[in-house]
C-alpha positions in Angstrom: 11.6 22.0 17.0 12.6 18.7 18.6 10.3 16.7 16.3 12.1 18.0 13.2 15.5 16.9 14.7 14.2 13.5 15.6 12.6 13.1 12.2 16.0 13.9 10.6 18.0 11.2 12.4 15.9 8.4 13.7 14.6 6.8 10.4 18.1 6.8 9.1 19.4 5.2 12.2 16.6 2.7 12.2 17.2 1.6 8.6 20.9 1.1 9.3 20.3 -0.8 12.6 17.6 -3.1 11.2 19.5 -3.7 8.0 22.7 -4.7 9.9 20.6 -6.8 12.3 18.7 -8.7 9.7 21.4 -8.6 7.0 18.9 -7.3 4.4 18.5 -3.7 3.3 15.0 -4.4 2.2 13.8 -5.8 5.5 15.4 -2.9 7.4 13.7 -0.4 5.1 10.3 -2.2 5.4 10.5 -2.4 9.2 11.3 1.3 9.4 8.4 2.1 7.1 6.1 0.0 9.3 7.2 1.9 12.4 6.7 5.3 10.6 3.3 4.2 9.3 2.1 3.0 12.7 3.2 6.3 14.3 1.4 8.3 11.6 -1.7 6.3 12.1 -1.6 6.8 15.9 -1.3 10.6 15.4 2.2 11.3 16.6 2.9 13.7 13.7 2.0 17.3 13.9 2.3 18.3 10.3 3.2 17.0 6.8 6.8 18.4 6.9 7.8 15.8 9.6 6.6 13.0 7.3 8.6 14.5 4.4 11.7 14.7 6.6 11.1 11.1 7.7 11.0 9.9 4.1 14.1 11.9 3.2 16.0 10.4 6.3 14.8 6.9 5.4 16.1 7.4 1.9 19.4 8.6 3.3 19.7 5.5 5.5 18.9 3.2 2.6 21.7 4.9 0.5 24.2 4.6 3.4 23.4 0.9 3.8 23.7 0.4 0.0 27.0 2.2 -0.4 28.7 0.8 2.7 27.3 -2.7 2.2 26.8 -3.3 5.9 23.9 -5.6 5.0 26.0 -8.1 3.1 26.8 -11.3 4.9 30.5 -12.1 5.2 31.4 -15.7 4.6 34.8 -16.9 6.0 
């Protein structure tokens, strides 16, 4: 059960964190996809539902970044 909860929140948090850190929503999304892909290849996923929840959470993180525009660089 804990795997489903983690799959629901971590990809979203990773996309937001990496996008704010790098100031690019695309780089944040790609870095999160690389992390998820590496963990799938290493066998940390028990079934296909966790991958589906990861992708949905990744999409939610992308939409949050896009709507709130945290990735935009502020010039003074």
